[in-house]
C-alpha positions in Angstrom: 44.3 -10.8 13.6 41.8 -7.9 13.9 42.8 -6.7 10.4 42.3 -10.1 9.0 38.8 -10.4 10.6 37.9 -7.0 9.2 39.2 -7.9 5.7 37.2 -11.2 5.7 34.1 -9.3 6.9 34.4 -6.8 4.1 34.9 -9.5 1.5 31.8 -11.3 2.9 29.6 -8.3 2.6 30.9 -7.5 -0.9 30.3 -11.0 -2.0 26.7 -10.8 -0.6 26.2 -7.6 -2.6 27.5 -9.2 -5.8 25.4 -12.3 -5.3 22.3 -10.2 -4.7 23.0 -8.2 -7.9 23.5 -11.5 -9.9 20.5 -13.2 -8.3 18.1 -10.4 -9.2 19.6 -9.5 -12.6 16.4 -10.6 -14.3 14.5 -8.0 -12.2 17.0 -5.3 -13.0 16.7 -6.1 -16.7 12.9 -5.9 -16.7 12.9 -2.6 -14.8 15.5 -0.9 -17.0 13.7 -2.1 -20.1 10.4 -0.9 -18.8 11.9 2.6 -18.0 13.4 2.8 -21.4 10.3 1.7 -23.4 8.0 3.9 -21.4 10.3 6.9 -20.7 9.9 6.6 -17.0 12.1 9.0 -14.9 12.4 6.9 -11.7 11.6 3.5 -10.2 12.6 2.0 -6.8 12.2 -1.7 -6.0 12.6 -4.0 -3.0 12.2 -7.8 -2.7 11.4 -9.9 0.3 12.2 -13.7 0.3 12.0 -16.1 3.2 10.2 -13.3 5.1 13.3 -10.9 5.0 14.4 -8.1 2.8 16.9 -9.5 0.3 17.2 -6.8 -2.4 16.7 -3.0 -2.7 17.6 -0.8 -5.6 16.7 2.6 -7.1 16.8 3.6 -10.7 16.6 7.1 -12.3 16.7 10.6 -11.0 14.6 12.9 -8.9 13.4 14.7 -12.0 14.4 15.2 -15.6 16.1 18.5 -14.6 17.4 17.3 -11.2 19.7 14.4 -12.1 20.4 13.5 -8.5 19.9 9.7 -8.3 16.9 8.5 -6.4 17.5 6.1 -3.5 15.3 3.5 -1.7 14.8 6.2 0.9 13.4 8.7 -1.6 9.8 9.6 -1.0 6.9 8.9 -3.4 3.2 9.5 -2.9 1.7 6.1 -2.8 -1.9 6.7 -3.7 -4.4 4.0 -2.7 -1.8 1.9 -1.1 -2.4 4.3 1.7 -5.5 2.2 2.5 -3.3 -0.6 3.7 -1.9 1.7 6.4 -5.3 3.3 7.2 -6.7 -0.2 7.7 -3.7 -1.1 10.0 -4.3 2.0 12.2 -8.1 1.3 12.3 -7.6 -2.4 13.3 -5.0 -1.3 15.9 -7.7 1.1 17.3 -10.1 -1.8 17.5 -7.5 -3.9 19.3 -7.0 -1.1 21.7 -10.7 -0.8 22.4 -11.0 2.7 20.9 -13.4 1.4 18.2 -15.4 -1.7 17.5 -15.9 -3.3 14.0 -19.6 -3.1 14.5 -19.7 0.6 15.5 -22.0 2.4 13.1 -22.3 5.9 11.6 -25.5 6.7 13.5 -23.5 6.6 16.8 -20.0 7.5 15.5 -21.1 10.6 13.6 -24.6 11.5 14.8 -26.8 14.0 13.0 -24.3 14.5 10.1 -26.1 12.5 7.4 -29.3 14.4 6.8 -30.2 12.4 3.6 -29.8 8.9 5.0 -32.3 7.5 7.5 -31.2 6.3 10.9 -31.9 2.6 10.3 -29.7 2.6 7.2 -26.9 4.5 9.0 -26.9 1.8 11.6 -26.0 -0.7 8.9 -22.9 1.3 7.9 -20.2 0.0 10.3 -16.4 0.2 10.5 -16.5 -3.3 9.1 -18.4 -2.3 5.9 -16.3 0.8 5.5 -13.0 -1.1 5.7 -14.3 -3.8 3.3 -16.0 -1.4 0.7 -19.5 -2.6 1.5 -20.9 0.6 2.9 -22.9 1.8 -0.1 -21.1 5.2 -0.1 -20.1 6.6 -3.5 -16.5 6.6 -4.6 -16.1 10.3 -3.8 -18.1 13.1 -2.2 -20.0 15.2 -4.7 -18.1 18.3 -3.9 -14.7 16.9 -4.9 -13.7 18.5 -8.2 -10.6 17.6 -10.2 -9.8 17.5 -13.9 -8.6 14.0 -14.8 -4.9 13.9 -15.1 -4.3 16.9 -13.0 -3.3 16.8 -9.3 -5.7 17.6 -6.5 -4.8 21.0 -5.1 -6.0 23.0 -2.1 -6.8 20.0 0.1 -10.2 19.0 1.3 -11.5 20.6 4.5 -13.7 19.6 7.3 -16.2 22.2 6.2 -16.4 20.6 2.8 -16.7 17.1 4.3 -19.6 18.1 6.5 -21.4 19.7 3.6 -20.9 16.5 1.6 -22.2 14.3 4.4 -25.5 16.2 4.6 -26.4 15.4 1.0 -24.8 12.0 0.5 -26.9 9.4 -1.2 -26.0 5.8 -1.0 -25.4 3.7 -4.2 -26.8 0.5 -2.6 -28.0 -1.1 0.6 -25.1 -1.3 3.1 -23.5 -4.7 3.3 -25.3 -6.0 0.2 -22.3 -6.0 -2.1 -18.7 -4.7 -2.7 -18.0 -1.4 -4.5 -14.6 0.2 -4.1 -14.9 3.6 -2.5 -12.3 6.2 -1.7 -14.9 8.0 0.4 -15.0 5.0 2.8 -11.4 5.4 3.8 -11.5 9.2 4.0 -14.4 8.8 6.4 -12.6 6.2 8.4 -9.7 8.7 8.8 -12.1 11.3 10.0 -13.7 8.9 12.5 -10.3 8.0 13.8 -9.4 11.6 14.4 -12.8 12.3 16.1 -12.5 9.3 18.4 -8.9 9.9 19.4 -8.7 13.7 19.3 -5.6 13.3 17.2 -4.6 14.2 13.6 -4.0 11.5 11.0 -0.3 12.4 11.0 -0.2 11.9 14.8 -1.8 8.5 14.4 0.8 7.6 11.7 3.5 8.5 14.2 2.0 6.5 17.0 1.1 3.3 15.2 3.8 3.1 12.5 6.8 4.8 14.0 6.4 4.1 17.7 4.8 0.6 17.6 6.3 -0.9 14.4 9.5 1.1 14.1 8.6 2.2 10.6 9.8 5.7 9.6 9.6 7.6 6.3 5.8 7.5 6.1 4.2 10.9 6.2 0.8 12.4 5.5 2.2 15.9 5.1 5.0 17.5 3.2 7.2 19.6 5.6 10.0 21.8 4.3 12.7 19.3 5.4 11.1 16.5 3.5 10.3 18.2 0.2 13.9 17.8 -1.0 13.6 14.0 -1.0 10.2 13.8 -2.7 10.5 12.6 -6.3 8.9 14.7 -9.0 5.9 13.0 -10.6 5.1 13.0 -14.4 1.7 12.5 -16.0 1.1 8.9 -17.1 -0.7 10.0 -20.3 2.3 12.2 -21.3 5.4 11.4 -19.4 7.2 14.6 -20.4 4.7 16.8 -18.5 5.6 17.4 -14.9 2.8 17.3 -12.4 2.6 17.7 -8.6 1.9 15.7 -5.4 -1.7 15.7 -4.5 -2.9 18.0 -1.7 -5.7 15.9 -0.2 -6.5 17.3 3.2 -9.1 15.0 4.9 -9.0 12.7 1.9 -5.5 11.8 2.7 -6.4 8.5 4.5 -7.6 7.0 1.2 -4.6 7.9 -0.9 -2.3 10.7 0.1 0.5 9.2 2.1 4.2 9.7 1.2 6.5 6.7 1.8 9.9 5.3 0.8 10.4 1.9 -0.7 12.4 0.8 2.4 9.7 1.8 4.8 7.1 -0.2 2.9 9.4 -3.2 2.8 9.7 -3.0 6.6 5.9 -3.0 6.8 5.6 -5.9 4.4 8.1 -7.9 6.5 5.9 -7.4 9.6 2.8 -8.3 7.7 4.3 -11.6 6.4 5.4 -12.4 9.9 1.9 -11.7 11.3 0.4 -14.0 8.7 2.6 -16.9 9.9 1.1 -16.5 13.3 -2.4 -16.3 11.8 -1.8 -19.5 9.8 -0.6 -21.3 12.9 -3.2 -20.4 15.5 -5.7 -18.1 13.7 -4.7 -15.3 15.9 -5.4 -12.1 13.9 -3.6 -8.8 14.4 -4.0 -5.4 12.8 -1.3 -6.5 10.3 -3.6 -9.3 9.0 -5.6 -7.3 6.5 -7.6 -10.0 4.8 -9.0 -11.8 7.8 -11.0 -14.6 6.2 -14.2 -14.1 8.2 -14.6 -10.6 6.7 -13.4 -11.2 3.1 -15.9 -10.2 0.5 -15.9 -12.3 -2.7 -15.8 -10.3 -5.9 -15.0 -12.9 -8.5 -13.9 -16.6 -8.3 -10.5 -16.4 -6.6 -10.7 -12.7 -5.7 -11.8 -11.1 -2.5 -11.2 -7.9 -0.4 -10.9 -7.9 3.3 -9.6 -4.9 5.3 -7.3 -2.8 3.2 -6.0 -5.4 0.8 -7.1 -7.6 -2.2 -6.6 -11.3 -2.0 -6.2 -13.4 -5.1 -6.0 -17.2 -5.1 -4.6 -19.3 -7.9 -8.2 -19.7 -9.2 -8.2 -16.1 -10.4 -5.2 -16.9 -12.7 -3.0 -13.9 -11.9 -0.6 -15.8 -9.7 0.2 -19.5 -9.1 -0.7 -19.2 -5.4 -2.6 -16.9 -3.0 -1.2 -13.4 -3.1 -2.2 -10.2 -1.3 -1.8 -6.8 -2.8 -2.8 -3.2 -3.1 -1.5 -0.5 -5.5 -1.9 3.2 -6.0 -2.0 5.6 -8.9 -2.3 9.4 -8.6 -2.0 10.3 -12.3 1.7 10.6 -11.8 3.0 8.6 -8.9 2.4 4.8 -8.9 2.9 2.1 -6.3 2.6 -1.7 -6.2 2.7 -3.7 -2.9 2.4 -7.5 -3.4 3.2 -10.5 -1.3 2.6 -14.2 -0.8 2.1 -14.9 2.9 2.6 -18.7 2.4 5.8 -18.4 0.3 7.0 -15.3 2.3 7.9 -13.6 -0.9 7.0 -10.0 -1.8 7.9 -7.0 -3.9 7.4 -3.2 -3.5 7.6 -0.9 -6.5 7.4 2.9 -6.6 7.5 5.1 -9.6 7.3 8.8 -10.6 5.0 8.0 -13.5 2.5 5.2 -13.1 -0.2 3.7 -15.3 -1.3 0.3 -16.6 2.2 -0.7 -17.8 3.5 -0.2 -14.3 0.8 -2.5 -12.8 1.7 -5.2 -15.4 5.4 -4.8 -14.5 4.6 -5.6 -10.8 2.6 -8.7 -11.7 5.3 -9.9 -14.0 8.1 -9.5 -11.5 6.0 -11.1 -8.7 5.2 -14.1 -10.9 8.9 -14.4 -11.7 9.8 -14.5 -8.0 7.1 -17.1 -7.2 8.1 -19.3 -10.1 11.8 -19.2 -9.1 10.8 -20.0 -5.5 8.7 -23.0 -6.7 11.5 -24.3 -8.9 14.0 -24.1 -6.1 11.7 -26.0 -3.8 11.5 -28.8 -6.4 15.3 -29.1 -6.7 17.0 -32.0 -4.7 19.1 -30.8 -1.8 22.9 -31.0 -2.0 23.1 -33.9 0.5 20.3 -35.9 -1.0 21.4 -39.4 -1.9 21.3 -40.4 -5.6 19.4 -43.5 -6.8 
């Protein structure tokens, strides 16, 4: 009897695997065609439907020389998708009473901004930093990098303090939206100052201990380097490049993560949105809290760490949240519909515009299929 039960269990799991492969055959076809047409070394993908992980698969190898197959636990640098996680940690700190959304730079970092008057500094709050309305430029002036090449050598506290002294705002704080990597690097610095902990420690406390999400790192240790995929330039996919060494700029775009880890985060975000829809109870996982969303175009806004696009924008048939990342090598796409509870995570070792379009195409396919299924009559519906 035990043998029979075990056999049936094995058959069940095998059938589930086959069904998943068949069900997502369209996705596999699109990815393999994309990799072939663009000479992409590696892509990993994961799909969430009904709020749960339904499909995960990896394609390609760690590098052109190292033909070891990548897995959904392989690490990629995720670029600006890091902002989703920095926002999460910041909002958790607000929830814990460590910070307030209206805390301002005059009190948080006193006497560090010599070129900005006190009254203006008081208008730059955690709120405006998270939502890209601070007026800060995209990067500090003393960040130097040749376009296409990786950032090397990190960015030190000494460099940051020098930059803060001479920073000039691009516009009046709170008056408009302008995407700024500097905002999130500064948030990371503020978090470390307020808590006395490194960004890596905060990742450990909020992601691993609270949410149970592992395989997200801000630093490359020796034991992790073997599972980091080699990136290739997006303007010439035969040229090998390197992960970025970002130092204090890491909170805006330097995290390493696996596809599976990001899927687990997305599961929890989708779940948090269900609670938010039901009773308007926000949590750190609700990035685009409506009271803080900043309108950019009709149908497009940005809240805390994520973009929000409604059907009016024309990208998707319903409201979708997303953030991506591109480091002139690595690319990432993180997209989900909180209402349909559908999402997709894509990571690659050579990004670019084509990769972004692939993410949109696959997400649209998932939403269209979901909509078509909801319109089909159920099996026990009576016929007229």
